[in-house]
N, C-alpha and C positions, 0 to 999 in steps of 0.2 A: 504494500500500500504506500502510495506517495502523496504527501501533503505539501503543497506549495505555499510559501508565505513571503510577504514583503513588509519590512519595517524600515522607516526612513530616518530615524533619529534615535537618540538615547532613550527617551521615554518609551517609544514603541519597541525598542530592543528588549527592555525590561518586561513589558507586558507580554510580548511574544515568548520570551524565555519561560515565564511561568506557565503559559498555555502549553508549550511544547512538553514541559515536565508533566502536566496533568494528562495530556493526550497519551504520552508514553506509558502511563499507568494503565490505561485501557487498551492501548494498541502498541505493545512492546516491539513489534516488528516494523512499525511505520518508519518511513524515510522522509526526512524533512529537507526541502530544497528551496532556493530562492534568494532573496536579498535580506541581509540582517547584520547585526552588530556582534560584538564579542560575546555577550551573554547568550544570544541565540546559538552562536557557534559552539559555545561550551556545552549547551544542551543537545548538540548533535546536528544542527543545521548545516547543510552543505551550501555555503554562500557562493553564488555565482557572481555577485558584486557585493562590496561592503556597503553597509547602510550609510556611511559618510557621503557616498555619491549623491544621495537624495537630501541631505541635511542642509537645505537652504530655506530661508524664510523671507516673506515679503515679495511683492510683485517685482520690484526692481531687481532684487537678488535672483529671483527665479529666471527673469529674462536674460540675465548675464550668463546663466548656466543652461539655458533652455535647450540648446542644440545637443549637449552631452546627455541631459536627462531624457530628452525625447528619443535619442538613439538607444539608450538603455531600455526604455519602455518598449520600443519596437522589437528589439532583440528578445526581450523577455516574453512578450506575447507570442512571438513566433515559436520560441522554444517550448512554451507551455502548451500551445495548440498541438505541436508535433508530439510532445511527450504525454499529453493528456493526463494530468494528475487527478487523483480521486476528488480533491477539493482544493480550492484556492482560498487563502485567508489573507486579506489585506488589513494590516494593522495601522490604523490612523492614516497619515499621508494621503488624504482624499483626492487631491489634485492629481496625484500619480495613480493611486490604486483604483479609483472608480473607473478610469478609462480601461485599465486592465480587466477589471471585473466585468465590465459591460461586454467586452470582446469574448471573454471566456464563458460567461453565462449564455451568450448567443450560440456558442459551440457545445452547449450541454454540460459544461463543467460547473458544478455548484460554486457560487462565489459568496463567501462570508466576509462581511466588513466588521472589524472589531474596533470600536470607538466611533461613536456617531460624530459626523461633522457637526460643527456648531451652528446648526440651522436655527436654533433658538436664539442665537446672538446676532447673526447676520446671514444674508443670502438664503433666506428661507425658501425661496423658489426652487432650491436644489432638491427638495424632498422627492418630487416626482421623478427627477432624473436619477436620483439614488435608487428609487424603487425599480427603475428599469435596469439598473446595473447589478443589484445585489439579490441573492437568494434569501439572505437572512442578515439582520443587523444585530450586533451585540452592543447593548447600550450600558454605559458605566454609571450614568446618573439617573436618579429616580424620576425626574420630570421628562425624560426623553421618550420612553415607550409610547406615551399617548400621542405624540406627534406622528409616529409611524403607524400606529394602529388606526388612526383616523384616515390614513391612505391605504389601509389593508396591506401594509408591508410587514412581512414576518419579522418579529423583533423579540429579544429577550433582555430583561434587565439582569445584569450579572454583578453589579457593584464594581468597586475599584480594587485591584489587587494590592495596592499599597495599604489600603485600610486593613487588609488581612495580615500583611507582613509587619506593619508597625504596631508595637504594643499600645494599648490604650493609655498607658502612662508615658509621659514624655521622655524619661530616661536621661535627664540632664547630667546628673552626677556620673553615671556610667560613661556617657559620651566624653565628658571632660577627662575622666580617668584614661580612656582609650587614647585620647589625644595628648595626654600628659599636660593638662592645663590646671591652673589653680582653681579651686572651687569658689573662691571669693572675688575673682577678677571680673570686671565688666567686659563682656565679649559681644562683638557684633559679627554676624556672618554676612558676607557680601557675595551674592550669586548673580553675576551679570549676564548669565546665559551660557548655554552649552555649545553654541555655534560661533564660528569665527565672525559671521555677519552680525551677530548680536554684540559681540565685543567691540566691533568697529564703531557701533553707535553708543555703547554703554560702558565700555571699559574706563575711559577717562572720566565719565560722569560719576561712576561709583568711586573712583579714586579721589576725585575732588570732594565728594561727599565725606569720605573718610578723613580727609584733611581737616575739614571743618569740625567733624566730630572729635578729632584728636585735640583740637584747640579747647574744646569744652570738657572733654574727658581724657586728659593726658595719660591716664593709667590704663585705658581700655586697649584691648587687643582686637585685631581684625582677622577673621578667618576667611580665606578665599579658596574654595574648592574649584578646581578646573579639570575638565574631562579629558584633555589630550595635551600632548607636548606642544602642538600648534597654538592652542588657546593659552597655554601657560606662557609661551614666548610672546604672544601678542599682548598679554596683560603686563608682562615685564617691560616691554617696549613702552606701553602707556605710562607705567610708573616713571620711567626715565624722561619721557616727553613732558610730563607735568611737574617734574622735580620732586617726586614723592618717595624717593628711595629710602628715606629714613623713617617712614611710617612703620609702626609696629604691626606689620602684616605677616601672617603665617599662611603661605600658599600650600595647598594640599593637592595631591594628584588623586582626583576622585574624592571619596569621603564626604560628599555633600550632605548626606543624612547625618553623619556624625557632627559636622559643622553646624547644621541647623539645630540639632538636639542640644548641643553644647552652648549655643548662643543665648544671651538674654533677649535679643531681638535681631531681626534680619532685614536686609534690603535685598529684595528678590525681583528679578526680571519676570514679567508676566509669563505664565506658562505652567507646566506641570510642577515646577519647583514650588510654586505658591501652595499647591495642594499638599506637597510633602511637608512644607513648613506648618500648615494647619494640622496635619495628622500627627506631627511631632510636638504640637501645642506651643509653637514658637511664635510670639507676636511679631508682626512683620509690617513693612511698608512695601508696596508694589510700585515698580517703575517700569516704563518701557519707552524706547525710542526706536524709530525706523526711518527709512528714507522719506523725505517730505512727500514724494509722489505716492508711495505706498500708504502713508498715513492719510492723505486726502481721500484715497479710495476706500480705505477701511472705515474711516469716520463716517462717510456717507452711507455705508451699507450696514452699519451695526444697529441693532434694535434695542439693546439694553444699556442702562447707564453704567454698568459695571463691565470690566474685562477680566478681573481676577477671579479665579475659581472659588476661593472662600466667600467672596461677596455674592457670586452667582448662586452658590448653594444655599447661602443664608437668605438670599432674596433681599439684601439690603447692604449698605456700606458698613461693614464691621471692620474693614481694613482700609487704611488710606491708599488711594491710587493717584499716582502722578504720571501723566502720559504726555509724550512729545514735548511741547514747549513748556508745560508745567513741571516737567521732570528736570529741575535745576538742583545744583548742589545745595543751595540755601534751603529750598523747600524740603528736600529729602533729609538733610541733616537736622532740621528743626523737628520734623515728624518723628525721626528715630530717637532723637534726644528726649523728646516728650515721652515716648514709650518707655525708655529706659528708666526714667525717674518716677513714673506713675504706676505703682504696683496695683492699685485697684483696677485700672484699665487693663493691665496685663492679665489679671485674674478673670475679668469678664470675657476677654478674648479666649482664654484657655477653655472656659465653659462652653462657648460657642463652638470652638474647634472640637471639643469632645462630642457634642451632638452630631456634628458632621461626620466624625469618625465612625460612630455607631451606625449611622444611616447607611454608610458606604460599605460596611463590613459584612460581606455577603458570601464569602467563600468563592471568590470570583473565578479563579482558574478552573475549579471543578464545575461551576455553573456554565462557564463558557464551553468547556469540553463537552458537557452534557448536551448543550444546544447544537454542537457540531456533529456529534456522533450519528444522529439520524441520517445525515447526508453521506455517511460513510458505510451505512448498512448495505449488505448485499441486495442487489435488485431482485 
């Protein structure tokens, strides 16, 4: 039995790795092929291309890499049609995966999409197009199934795997012990994004924010987890560019979850890391910048006043968000400093995050595998 999968970034790599492990429990002889990152490969994926090839974000960035990405997609579709896997599972990356799924579904190959596109936030007109492309949608958030059920698109709510992996308690002391940090030191975590394109717009912004925080809290330490050698080099170059080499920064290779758990509060680029921070019960400020052209398009098409997942799940602003021109070092440093010194606000945030955690804690990998298995049953 052959199961084809595509994940295009670090968060998708993690989701897919958990799913592969759950499917292997039911289908020990299954072979997994496609596009994925190191976590998927450790679980046994035969990677035809690395996930990094698809890890670009924003319209301007995608356009710069369009020719290469389109070429990979054409080759992938051709190979999958020829080899005819038993099922295809696209993990997130909707702009890439939905086109693949539409072609494969038309050829009789079941196409499962894991992680609903954000049709509840922007470009809601995609729902019918999604229905033509997918055989089944696996939704991670509790408000998503109703959208697909109203269009008679098969859907299953599976929760979020991070809610299963992360303990309900934050684990601050244990994380500090792992990172060899003092228990009584003020610590900020800075997560400017996992992609090089994100650091291009937010690396210097986060460093300038740290400089201002250092003036106010000179004994504080800044933890900066980075996912690759390339992003670490990029961040180090930004430190030199803004003359911040003397900041008390501890860069980590990976260990984002430890950094978030250890921190008193965090500055996080909008994305999956904001959910990780919430599940780890870490008070945060959300920031995001992108190219001006991408921002104009996104701003016109969004439906909700929030972009951060904790706010979307709570249905209100529980976490400050600073986007594009509002994402300035002064604004970010002020908001983070206020969080650090306001213990009652931090306690209220932790209570909200606990509620979100319990709602998403569903045994996700097993539920997702159970939804996929009927498509693998003998005819």
